[in-house]
N, C-alpha and C positions, 0 to 999 in steps of 0.2 A: 899621398902627404896631406897631411893634416895642418889646419891652422896652428899659428903659437899663440895662442893668450898668454896674459899676464900667469894666469895660473897655470897654465900647460908649464909657461918657462919655469917657475921656481919650483913647479913639483919636479922636472926635470934636472934642475941646478940641485934640490935637495937629496936625489940621488945618486949625484957624481961622486961624493965620497966613501959612500958604502951604500949596501940595501939596508934598507927601512921599512917597517911596518907603516901602516895608517897613520896614526897617532904621531910617528916619529916622523912622518911625511909634512902632516900637517905643523907640526913643532918649526924642526929645520925651513920650511917655506918660510914661515912668520919669522925667522932669525933671518934669513937670506935677505928677506924684502925690506928689513928695518921697521916690521910690523904691518907693513899697508897690505900685505896678502893674509889672508885668514879664512882659511878654504874648510867650506863645510862638508862632513862625512860625504852625505850625498854627491858634492858638487866633486870632492877626490874622487871615490870608486869609478864614476861616470868618466872621469878622466884617465885614469888608470886603466879602463876598458878600451878607451877611445887610442890611447898611447900603445896598450899591449898589441891591438891591430895593429897599428901604424909601423910595429917591429921597435917601438922605441923604447918600451920596457920589455922586462917578462917577469915572470913567478920566479922567485930565486929560492924560497923552501917557506913550509908551513911548519910551527909549533903549536901546541896546544898550550895556553897558561889558562888555569883556573878553569879549566874545563871547556874555552872558548878556543877555535883556531886562531892562528895571529898568521897573515900569509906578508911575506915579505917581499919587497921587489927592488929588482937590479934593474937600474939605466943600462940597456945596449949598446954597441958602438955605433950605430945609426943614430940612438938617443944621443948620445954625446955631441957626433957631428950637427946635428941641427940644435939642439942649445947653443953648441959654439957658434954656428954660423949664424944664430939669432942674435949673438951677444956681440957679434960683429958688428951685424947690421945694425942695431940700437947706436953701437958705438959712434959708428959712420953719421946715423942721422944725429945726435947729439953733437957733435963736432960742428955740423953745419949750423944749427941752431944756436949753439955757444960761441962762435966764434966772432969777433969783433964786426959788427956790422951784418951778422948773421939775422938777427930779428927783421931789419929794412931791407935787407939783400943789397946793402952797400953802401 
């Protein structure tokens, strides 16, 4: 299992709705993170390689656009499980901090 960085989380979240190509993932991750995550191309493809090795994403298809290959990636069932588990962990952690007295412990 790989670590779930913020970038990894938003890459997986970006793929929850449909398969996307690299630029589509970058745009959707930026939107879903409310502008907080702005992935560099190198960062994206390194992360996609790690996510693929972990079994969390897979290549969906390739198309040629203007003579250049465009690869579309799809989240796997394991990837959906991983990103949902991370979302639940973050929700629990946020609830601890945001409840009354959470910052001071009571």
